[in-house]
C-alpha positions as CSV (number, residue, x, y, z in Angstrom):
1,M,-130.5,-95.7,118.5
2,I,-128.3,-93.7,116.1
3,L,-128.0,-89.9,116.0
4,Y,-126.8,-88.5,112.7
5,I,-125.4,-84.9,112.8
6,I,-125.5,-83.4,109.4
7,G,-123.6,-80.4,108.1
8,N,-123.2,-78.6,104.8
9,G,-120.5,-81.1,103.7
10,F,-123.4,-83.6,103.3
11,D,-125.1,-81.6,100.6
12,L,-121.8,-80.7,99.0
13,Y,-121.0,-84.5,98.8
14,H,-124.2,-84.7,96.7
15,D,-122.8,-82.1,94.3
16,M,-125.3,-79.5,95.5
17,K,-124.4,-75.8,95.1
18,T,-124.6,-75.1,98.8
19,G,-121.1,-73.7,99.5
20,Y,-120.6,-70.2,100.9
21,N,-118.6,-69.5,97.7
22,D,-121.9,-70.3,95.8
23,F,-123.7,-67.8,98.0
24,K,-120.9,-65.2,97.4
25,N,-121.4,-65.5,93.7
26,Y,-125.2,-65.3,94.1
27,V,-124.9,-62.1,96.1
28,M,-122.4,-60.6,93.6
29,R,-125.1,-61.0,90.9
30,E,-128.1,-60.0,92.9
31,D,-127.1,-57.3,95.4
32,L,-123.7,-55.5,95.0
33,D,-124.4,-53.3,98.1
34,V,-124.5,-56.4,100.3
35,Y,-121.6,-58.0,98.5
36,N,-119.4,-54.9,98.9
37,A,-120.3,-54.5,102.6
38,V,-119.3,-58.1,103.4
39,D,-116.2,-57.9,101.2
40,K,-115.1,-54.6,102.8
41,F,-116.0,-55.0,106.5
42,A,-116.4,-58.7,107.3
43,P,-113.3,-61.1,107.4
44,A,-115.3,-63.8,105.6
45,G,-112.4,-65.1,103.5
46,D,-111.9,-65.2,99.8
47,E,-114.6,-67.8,99.3
48,W,-116.8,-66.5,102.3
49,N,-116.1,-69.8,104.1
50,E,-115.9,-67.9,107.4
51,L,-119.0,-65.9,106.7
52,E,-120.9,-66.7,109.9
53,S,-118.0,-66.2,112.3
54,S,-116.9,-63.1,110.5
55,L,-120.2,-61.4,111.4
56,G,-119.0,-61.3,115.0
57,D,-115.6,-59.9,113.9
58,I,-116.8,-57.1,111.7
59,D,-114.3,-54.2,111.8
60,F,-116.7,-51.6,113.1
61,Y,-113.9,-49.0,113.4
62,N,-113.5,-49.3,109.6
63,I,-117.3,-48.6,109.3
64,I,-116.8,-45.5,111.5
65,D,-113.9,-44.3,109.4
66,E,-115.9,-44.9,106.2
67,C,-118.7,-42.7,107.5
68,G,-116.6,-40.1,109.2
69,G,-117.0,-37.6,106.4
70,Y,-120.7,-37.3,107.2
71,L,-119.9,-35.9,110.6
72,T,-120.2,-32.3,109.5
73,S,-119.2,-29.8,112.2
74,Y,-122.1,-27.8,113.6
75,A,-119.9,-24.8,113.2
76,A,-119.4,-25.2,109.5
77,E,-120.8,-22.4,107.3
78,D,-122.5,-24.8,105.0
79,F,-124.0,-27.0,107.8
80,K,-127.8,-27.6,107.3
81,A,-130.2,-29.0,109.8
82,S,-130.7,-32.1,107.5
83,D,-126.9,-32.8,107.9
84,H,-127.5,-33.8,111.5
85,H,-128.7,-37.3,110.5
86,N,-126.3,-38.0,107.6
87,Y,-123.7,-39.9,109.7
88,E,-126.2,-42.2,111.3
89,F,-128.0,-42.7,108.0
90,E,-124.8,-43.9,106.4
91,I,-123.9,-46.2,109.3
92,E,-127.4,-47.6,109.2
93,R,-127.1,-48.2,105.4
94,I,-124.0,-50.3,105.9
95,T,-125.2,-52.2,109.0
96,K,-128.5,-53.0,107.2
97,N,-126.5,-54.5,104.3
98,L,-124.7,-56.7,106.9
99,T,-127.8,-57.8,108.7
100,T,-131.3,-57.8,107.3
101,D,-130.3,-57.4,103.7
102,L,-127.7,-60.1,104.0
103,L,-130.2,-62.5,105.6
104,K,-132.8,-61.7,102.9
105,Q,-130.3,-62.6,100.2
106,F,-129.3,-65.8,102.1
107,C,-133.0,-66.9,102.3
108,N,-133.5,-66.0,98.6
109,W,-130.5,-68.1,97.7
110,I,-131.5,-71.1,99.8
111,S,-135.0,-71.1,98.3
112,K,-133.4,-71.5,94.8
113,I,-131.1,-74.5,95.7
114,E,-132.1,-77.6,93.8
115,V,-132.4,-80.8,95.8
116,P,-131.8,-84.0,93.9
117,K,-134.7,-86.5,94.0
118,D,-133.8,-89.4,91.8
119,V,-132.3,-92.4,93.5
120,Q,-129.3,-92.3,91.2
121,Y,-128.0,-89.3,93.2
122,K,-127.9,-91.2,96.5
123,K,-124.5,-91.4,98.0
124,F,-125.3,-93.5,101.1
125,N,-126.8,-96.9,101.4
126,S,-127.0,-97.3,105.1
127,L,-128.8,-94.2,106.4
128,D,-131.1,-95.5,109.1
129,N,-134.8,-94.5,108.6
130,Q,-135.4,-95.1,112.3
131,A,-132.5,-92.9,113.4
132,I,-132.6,-89.4,114.8
133,Y,-131.2,-86.6,112.6
134,L,-129.9,-83.3,113.8
135,T,-129.2,-81.2,110.7
136,F,-127.5,-77.8,110.4
137,N,-128.6,-77.7,106.8
138,Y,-131.5,-75.7,105.5
139,T,-132.2,-78.1,102.6
140,S,-134.6,-81.1,102.4
141,T,-132.1,-83.6,101.1
142,L,-132.8,-86.1,103.8
143,E,-136.5,-85.9,103.2
144,R,-136.6,-85.8,99.4
145,L,-133.6,-88.0,98.5
146,Y,-133.5,-90.5,101.4
147,S,-137.2,-90.5,102.4
148,I,-136.4,-89.9,106.0
149,N,-139.5,-89.1,108.0
150,K,-139.8,-85.4,108.9
151,S,-140.6,-86.3,112.5
152,N,-137.1,-87.9,112.8
153,I,-135.3,-84.7,111.6
154,K,-134.5,-81.6,113.6
155,H,-133.6,-78.6,111.4
156,I,-131.9,-76.7,114.2
157,H,-131.4,-73.5,112.2
158,G,-134.6,-73.6,110.2
159,S,-135.3,-75.2,106.8
160,I,-136.0,-74.3,103.2
161,E,-139.7,-75.0,103.8
162,D,-140.0,-71.9,106.0
163,V,-137.4,-69.3,105.3
164,S,-138.8,-67.1,108.0
165,E,-137.2,-69.4,110.5
166,I,-133.7,-69.4,108.9
167,I,-130.9,-68.6,111.4
168,L,-127.6,-67.2,110.2
169,G,-125.0,-65.6,112.5
170,H,-122.0,-65.6,114.8
171,S,-121.5,-67.0,118.3
172,W,-120.1,-63.9,120.0
173,E,-122.5,-62.6,122.6
174,R,-122.1,-58.8,123.1
175,T,-122.1,-58.0,126.8
176,K,-121.4,-54.3,126.6
177,T,-121.6,-51.5,124.1
178,V,-118.8,-51.2,121.5
179,N,-118.9,-47.5,122.2
180,P,-115.5,-46.8,123.9
181,A,-116.6,-43.5,125.6
182,P,-120.4,-43.3,126.1
183,G,-121.7,-40.3,128.1
184,V,-123.5,-37.0,128.0
185,D,-120.5,-35.2,126.6
186,Q,-120.4,-37.4,123.5
187,D,-121.8,-36.1,120.2
188,T,-125.3,-37.6,119.9
189,R,-124.6,-38.5,116.3
190,V,-121.5,-40.5,117.4
191,S,-123.4,-42.3,120.2
192,G,-126.3,-43.0,117.8
193,G,-123.8,-44.6,115.4
194,Y,-122.4,-46.8,118.1
195,D,-126.0,-47.8,119.0
196,L,-126.5,-48.9,115.4
197,L,-123.3,-51.0,115.6
198,D,-124.4,-52.6,118.8
199,E,-127.7,-53.5,117.1
200,M,-125.8,-55.0,114.2
201,F,-123.9,-57.4,116.3
202,D,-127.0,-58.3,118.3
203,S,-129.0,-58.9,115.1
204,N,-126.4,-61.3,113.7
205,F,-125.9,-63.1,117.0
206,K,-126.8,-66.8,116.8
207,N,-128.2,-67.4,120.3
208,C,-127.5,-71.1,120.6
209,S,-128.4,-71.1,124.3
210,K,-131.9,-69.8,123.5
211,I,-132.3,-72.3,120.7
212,I,-131.2,-75.2,122.9
213,K,-133.8,-74.1,125.5
214,E,-136.5,-74.0,122.9
215,E,-135.5,-77.4,121.6
216,I,-134.9,-79.1,125.0
217,V,-137.5,-81.8,124.2
218,F,-135.4,-82.9,121.3
219,F,-132.1,-83.0,123.3
220,D,-133.9,-84.8,126.2
221,S,-134.9,-87.5,123.6
222,L,-131.2,-88.5,123.0
223,N,-130.8,-90.6,126.2
224,S,-131.1,-93.8,124.3
225,V,-128.5,-92.9,121.6
226,T,-125.7,-95.4,121.4
227,Q,-123.9,-94.1,118.3
228,I,-123.4,-90.6,116.8
229,V,-122.4,-90.3,113.2
230,V,-121.2,-86.9,112.0
231,I,-121.5,-86.3,108.3
232,G,-120.2,-83.1,106.7
233,H,-120.0,-80.9,109.8
234,S,-116.9,-78.8,110.3
235,L,-117.1,-79.1,114.1
236,S,-116.4,-75.4,114.3
237,D,-116.7,-73.3,117.5
238,V,-119.8,-71.5,116.2
239,D,-121.9,-74.7,116.9
240,S,-119.9,-76.0,119.9
241,K,-122.8,-75.4,122.3
242,Y,-125.0,-77.9,120.5
243,F,-122.3,-80.6,120.7
244,K,-121.8,-79.9,124.4
245,E,-125.6,-80.1,125.0
246,I,-125.7,-83.5,123.1
247,L,-123.0,-84.8,125.4
248,K,-125.1,-83.9,128.4
249,H,-127.9,-86.2,127.2
250,V,-126.4,-89.2,125.4
251,P,-124.9,-92.0,127.4
252,Q,-121.1,-91.6,128.2
253,S,-120.5,-94.9,126.4
254,A,-121.9,-93.7,123.1
255,T,-119.6,-94.1,120.1
256,W,-118.8,-91.1,117.9
257,R,-117.9,-91.5,114.2
258,C,-116.9,-88.8,111.8
259,A,-117.4,-89.6,108.2
260,L,-114.1,-88.8,106.5
261,R,-113.8,-87.6,102.9
262,N,-110.0,-88.2,103.3
263,I,-108.6,-90.8,105.7
264,N,-105.8,-88.3,106.5
265,Q,-108.5,-86.2,108.3
266,D,-108.7,-88.8,111.1
267,Q,-106.5,-87.1,113.6
268,E,-107.8,-83.6,112.9
269,K,-111.4,-84.7,113.4
270,T,-110.6,-86.7,116.4
271,D,-108.9,-83.7,118.0
272,L,-111.8,-81.5,117.2
273,L,-114.3,-83.9,118.9
274,V,-112.0,-84.2,121.9
275,N,-112.0,-80.4,122.2
276,L,-115.8,-80.4,122.2
277,G,-115.7,-82.8,125.1
278,V,-115.9,-86.3,123.5
279,S,-113.8,-89.0,125.1
280,R,-111.0,-90.0,122.7
281,A,-111.7,-93.6,123.5
282,N,-115.2,-93.3,122.1
283,I,-114.2,-92.0,118.7
284,K,-114.0,-94.4,115.8
285,N,-114.0,-92.5,112.6
286,V,-114.9,-94.1,109.3
287,P,-114.4,-93.3,105.5
288,I,-117.5,-91.6,104.2
289,S,-117.6,-94.1,101.3
290,S,-118.4,-96.9,103.9
291,L,-121.7,-95.4,104.9
């Protein structure tokens, strides 16, 4: 049995506009508030290639500094009762742009991505219709272009067919508040702001452990897999828990193959797989053009 692990590079190889830079350009057109929030507070990179991981590295102190002007002193002559909430309102505006509004735009963008259907767009000749597919993509390229049965495909982070199930986020699990000095002596507005920042990190947390538990039947079904083919996945840390879970279930003798766009990537991809726990002896990468 073959297990295919599919990442965004699979869709990009089919000339689909699924890159994070495409999403960046979409947000720039559709929602400048979200665009500016990501651009200013999240280290997503010039092309937003690090968008997901950056949501766990948001410079929240920068957000605090940005909103500091709204912390009007209670002793100020022009202080009004309504001013009490301004600081938290402003932090909430920014954190909303970086959580629910960002996810909303992400879902909107995904729903507009065109999936090729004609056989002329096929890039692979040997995708096994009987194989198991674990895809990190939200698109239906496997189903529409390659006629892979839906029952053979696990969209681990949701799919374009149900945007309410879409998962986007970072892998950093917050175990304590980001508030450096919580306590009764702290200004309630300040503590409220830190609470909102905690909620922001929690909202953007991709809980891989929870997802794995919910999909344990799928992972348990991998015990007869003899070959794993990785196409278009970056093998980044944000998804490392899934690979480690796969290794718990597939036979130790299973062969791993990364599809290489460039043969010079062989050592890099091999090292990444080894770092995830794959035995170096079991790695036999192949040019993507051979599939």
